[in-house]
N, C-alpha and C positions, 0 to 999 in steps of 0.2 A: 504494500500500500504506500502511496506517495505521501510525502510530508506536506502538511498544509502550509500555505504561504500567503501573506498579504500582498496586495498590489501596491503601487506607489501612493495611492490615496488611502491606504490602510483598510481596504475592503477585502472581505473573503470572496473569492470567485470560485464557487464550488457548484454552480449550476451550468449544465451543458445545453446549448441550443444548437441544433444541427438542421440543415436543410440540403436538398439536392439542387444542383444546377447542371445545365448542359455544358459540354466542352467549350462552346463559344462563349457562354456566359462566364465560365470560369476564367477563360483567357482575358475577357474584358475586365473582370474584377481584378485579376492579377495585375493588369496594366495600371489600373487606378490606384491600387495599393502601392505599387512601386513608385509611382509619381508622388504619392503623399508622404513617403518616408516613414510611415507607420507600419506596424505589423498588421496582419490581416484581421486579427481579433479587434484591435483598437480601432482600425478603420471602420469595420462593420458596426461596432458599438456607436461610434460617432455618427455614422450615417443613419442608423436606425433611430437614434435619439434626436436627430436633426441638429446636432451640434456642429459648430464651425470646425473645420479641420485645419489645424495649424501645421504647416509643412516644416519639418526639421531638415533644413538644407544640409546635405552631407555629400561626400563624394559619390555615394551610392545613388542618391537622388539625382545628382547632376548626370550620372551615367544613364539613368533611366530617361531623363529629359533628352539627352543626346540620341539615345537609341530611338526614342519616339519620334523625334524630329527627323531623323534619317528615314524612318518608316514613312512619314508623311511625304518626304521628298521623293521617295520611290513611287508613291501613289501618284504624285503630281507629274513626275517624269513619264510614267506609263499611261497617263490620262485615264486612270481607272475610276469607275464611279465610286463614290463614298457612301457607305451605308450609314444607318443611324448610329450604330455603336461607334464607328470610327469618327463620325462627326462629333459625338459626345466627348470622345477622348481628345480630339483637337481643341474643342472649346474648353475642356478642363485644363489642358496643358497651357493654353493661352492665358486663362484666368490665373493659374499658379505663377506663370512667368510675370504677369502684371503685378501680382502681389509681391513677388520677390523684388521686382524693380522699385516698387514703392518703399520697401525696407531699405 
């Protein structure tokens, strides 16, 4: 049995919430999580509770930004149509970059 531990805010996190997603939804979620700089659990909790996500800029986050921008560049070069999920990722990336610029 694992040792009980408190999170950073001194809360016990001993309840499990699980749900299924499609492979496409999982990929989309993973991209959003990487861009946020949070772990998946914290990202999902913030989104479900409609709390603002504060990005912790780190080399890992900047690498995710770089990779995402390169992916957008390839889409534009190949003149591929942009689906709703990709458009959401583009908007989210631009929003995060604007927030970073303001800081």
